[in-house]
N, C-alpha and C positions, 0 to 999 in steps of 0.2 A: 552540590555536594559529591564527591569523587569516591566512588568505590568501587573499590581494587583492590587484592591482596600483596602483588609483588609491591613492593616497595619501589624499586626500581621505574615500575611505568605509573605506580602513583605521585611519585615526583616529578618523574616527564610531563604528566598530566595536569599536573601543580601549574608547572611551569608552564602549560601550553595556554593555561585559562589566565593565568596572571599578566599571560602580555596583551591581551583579548580587552581595548579598553570597556567593550560589551559585557564582559563577565568579574561577576564578582567570585573568590573561591571562599563558598561558605567552610565547608568541613573537607578532611581527606581521608579517611577509613579502611580498615583491611579488611574487615570482612561483616558480609550479609545482619549477623544479629549485630553487629556492632551502627550498621546501618539504622536498623529499626529502633533497636535503643536511641540513638541520638536524632532520629526525627520529628518527634514533637516538639524536640524542644529546637531546634536550627529551624525549619519549615523551612526549607530550600526549596525556589521556584522553579529546577530543573535537576535533574537525578544520572551523574553517567555510570551505569552500571558494569560490569564486569560481567562476566558468564560461570566463568568457570572460576567459583571461589571455596575456600576449604571449609564444611559443614554446610550448612547454611548454599544451596547452589544463590546463580542469577535468578533462574526461571521462579525460583518460588520464593526468593525475595520480589520479585514483582506481583508474583500473585496477594501477598499479605499487605506491600505496600500500598497497593491499588485498594483492596478490601477497608485496611485501618486507615490510613492519610491517602486518599490519590495524590500524586504527586505525578509531574511529567518525567517521563524516563525515556534515556535515549541508551540503546546497547551500545558496548564499545568490545568489539569481538574477534578474534582473528578470523579472519576469512580464508584461510585454508584448510583450516579445520573443520573435515565434516560433522564431527563429536559439537564443536562450536555452533557451526552454523546450523542443527538441530536445534539448539537450545534456543538458541535466537529469536531461530522464527517466533518457537512455541511464544518464546519471551514476548513476541511483537502480538501472540493471537489471547494469552496473558495480558492485555494492557500497556506492552512498552511503544514508544510511540515511530522509532527510528529504531536502525543497526546502521552503525558508521564501524570503519576499519583500525584497528586499534596501530595505535605508531610503535617504531620499533626501535628507535634510537634518532639522536639528531644526525648522526653523519650518514644516513642511511637515504638511498632515492627519493624523492616525493614526501618528504617529512611537512614542508611547507605546505604541499597539497594536500596531507592528510591532517596537519594541525586544523588547518583552514575550514576546513569541513566538521573539523569534530565542532569547532568551537561555531560555527554557523549553524548547525543543527542543534547542541545547548540552548542557543541562543532564542532558534525559530520555536524551538519546545517550549523551552520557558513560555511563550506566551502562549501557548494552550489550554484553554479552560477543560480541567479537567475534573471538576466536581461533583460532577454527574457521575462519574466511574463509569467504566464500560458496565454492559449487561453481563449480568448470570447464562450460564447455557443456558441456564433452565428458563429463564424471565423471556428472552429471546425467541425460545420455542414455542410460547404461547401465542395464541390469535394477535398480531395486535391490527387494531380498527386505523383504514387506511387515510388518512388526510383528505386523500384527493378522490372524486369518482372514476373509476377503473376504468380504462377501455376495453375489452372483451379480446378483442384479436386485432391483427397491425391490418392497414387494409391490403396488404399481400402477401403471400406468403414467405416467412425471412427466408434467406440465404445462407448469411453468414450475423454471427454474435461480435463486436466486439463491446469492452469494455473495460476500462479503466481509472486509475486509484491513485494515491498517495501520502499523504500523513493516514495512520492510521490505515492502510490499504490490504496489509496481509490477510488479519483475519476476518476482514469486512468479505474478501474474496472467497474466502475457504468459505465464510458462512456461501455468498449466494452460490458460487460452483455447485457447495456440498448439497446442494438443492437439488440439481439437476439428474437426470435415473443417469445409469451409465452409457444409453443406447441415445442420448442425447440427440438427434439430427441436422445439428449447425458444428461448422468448425468455430472456433473461440479464439479471436485475436486479442490479447491481451498487455496493460501497461504500464506497469509500476514503479510509480519513481522511487527506485535506489540504488546504491552504490553501487558502482559495475563489479568490484570484484563480491557482488553477492546473489548476482541474478543468476549464478545453474544452482546454488546450495537454494533462493528461493524455489525456483521449480520444481527441485528434487524434492524439500519440503511441501510443495503444494504436492507435488504428484502424488504422494504418503495420506494427502489429509481428504480428497473430494475424491468421487465414481470415474471422473473421465483423467485423461492420460494428459497430462502435463509434461513441457517439453519447450529446450531452447528455440524458437525459431529459427529458419536455416534461409539463405539466399535464394528462390528459385524454387523452391517448395512450392506443393499443390496441397493447397491447405483440406483435412480430412474428416465427416459431423462427426461430434462424439470427442475431436484433441484439441486441448488448450494448446493454443504458442506463446509463447513468450517473448517480448521486446525483448532483446539482449544487451546486456549492460554497454552501457554508451552510443547505442546506434539506435536508428530509426526504424519503426516495421511498419511498412504499407500494405496494401493490395494493389496490384498492377488491374488495368483495369482488363486482363485477360486472364484474371484469376488467381494469380500466382503471388506470393509473399516477395517482396524486397525488404531488402537488409539495404538501411541506407547508413553512411558515414555525415550524409550532408550536415549544413550549420545549428547546433540548436534554434530551437523556438520559445522565444521566451525564458529565456536559460535554459530549457530540457530537453535533453536527448536522453531514452527516446523521449516524444512529445504526442500525448493524446490526442492534438487538434490537428495534425499531422496523419494519423493513422483514423480515424473519423473522417478528416476530408476524404482521404483515399476511399474509405469506404463509400462515401458518398457520389463520389464519380466514376466507380466500379459499378454500385449496385442499385444506388437509387432507389426506389421506393423498398428493396426488398435485404436492406443492410437493415440493422437490428445496434443499438446504441445502448449502451446503460456508462453511469458517470456517477463513482462513489466518493466518498469520502476524500476531502485533499487541501491544500493549501496552496492557495491559489487563483489562477483561470487558467490552467492548461485544464485542454479537452472542450472547454468550451463554447467558443468560434465553432469548432470541428464536428460539433454536435449538434449549433445550432445547423449549420448547414447538410449534416444528414437531414433533419427536419425538413430543414426548406424543399429537398430533393425526394420528399414524402417516408423517408423513412419512422418507423414507430422507437421513438424512445425511452428514456427512464433515465430518470435521479434517485438519488439517495434522499430522502428528506432528513430536514435539518434535528430532526428529535432521535435517530441516532444515529447520525453521520458524529465522528468526533472534528473534526476540524467543515465545517459547512463552503469553506470556500469556493472550491470547484461547482459544488450542485448548486451553488447560489449565483455566481457565474451564468450557468449554463439557463439558469429559470431566468435571470436577469436579460439576459438576450434573446428568451424565446428554443432556446433550444431544449427542453424539458417538455415531452407531451405526455408524461406523467410523473408523480412524484410522490416514491412510496419508503412505508419505513423498511429498514436492510431485514428483517424477515421475511416480507413479500414481496422481493424481488426473484429473488430465485425460484419460488413457484410461480410467479406471471409469466418468468423468461420460457420453464418449461410450459406453461399454457397457450403460450405465445407458438412455440416452437412446431407443435403439436394439432394447435387446431384452428391456426391463422389459415383464412379462405385466400384459395391460389386466386 
């Protein structure tokens, strides 16, 4: 189902979808109210959601859909409008699975790339089971029993935290980092799979919802405690042996750039047992091999437990490869990281 108020864009999206053999157009509507009315009848596998809609906007529509009839939602947003970016990021927090760039016309440069991205995201997200729906904030705030026995401290005092996520990542990252104190004593290196056009907006949004300072990583920067360094769009983020950040345009790894595996691998080499690695929700296996290398180097590693992961692919791969030192539900990861950072024995 396409939800888009502009008739021109709605027809363009319908054309894009109709050309892809993986997809069938179930409906194309011009408002959130119409989408909510048609949803029980149409029962689409995935929804393409505009953000700036007349009446109810895409953020509120996402909240309503996830509460009433959970359905995978892909946000189609303007990548350059600050207000649209903020709404898009909040829609991800409300339950949308990903955000992609809105097409602007057949004659515009990059149209085929944007069209392919939209169709691929719609197809992939149509496979994500969201029947469990996202937990409410109130439910997430209640203590959740750990499915595995926690290890109380890291073997050595950690020097840096690396954290990565893909599908479902923005709200998961907001929750984990939001549980850390403003005086968190470690630098944080972060990889989130997202379209390059949205990375600055994502970093700005995250900066506004967590206690730590968040910004896009710069090549040659020396990471400082209590700051989050986000991998730039379409660039790898690495930690060099001398402790400075490297931002590179090296080839993608398993179709990913930035790649979590490269970040974790560089941390394993630069920090050894003083690394701290976390792998959250995401489709595929990126990060799993790198996390295993961190653990082999003596670092403490955590994966998100299946009970809270929107997509358990990346954490599951890390568990399978022996990269998970501890598997925790999302609400417990942030507090445990705080404990590790403050109480780890030298």
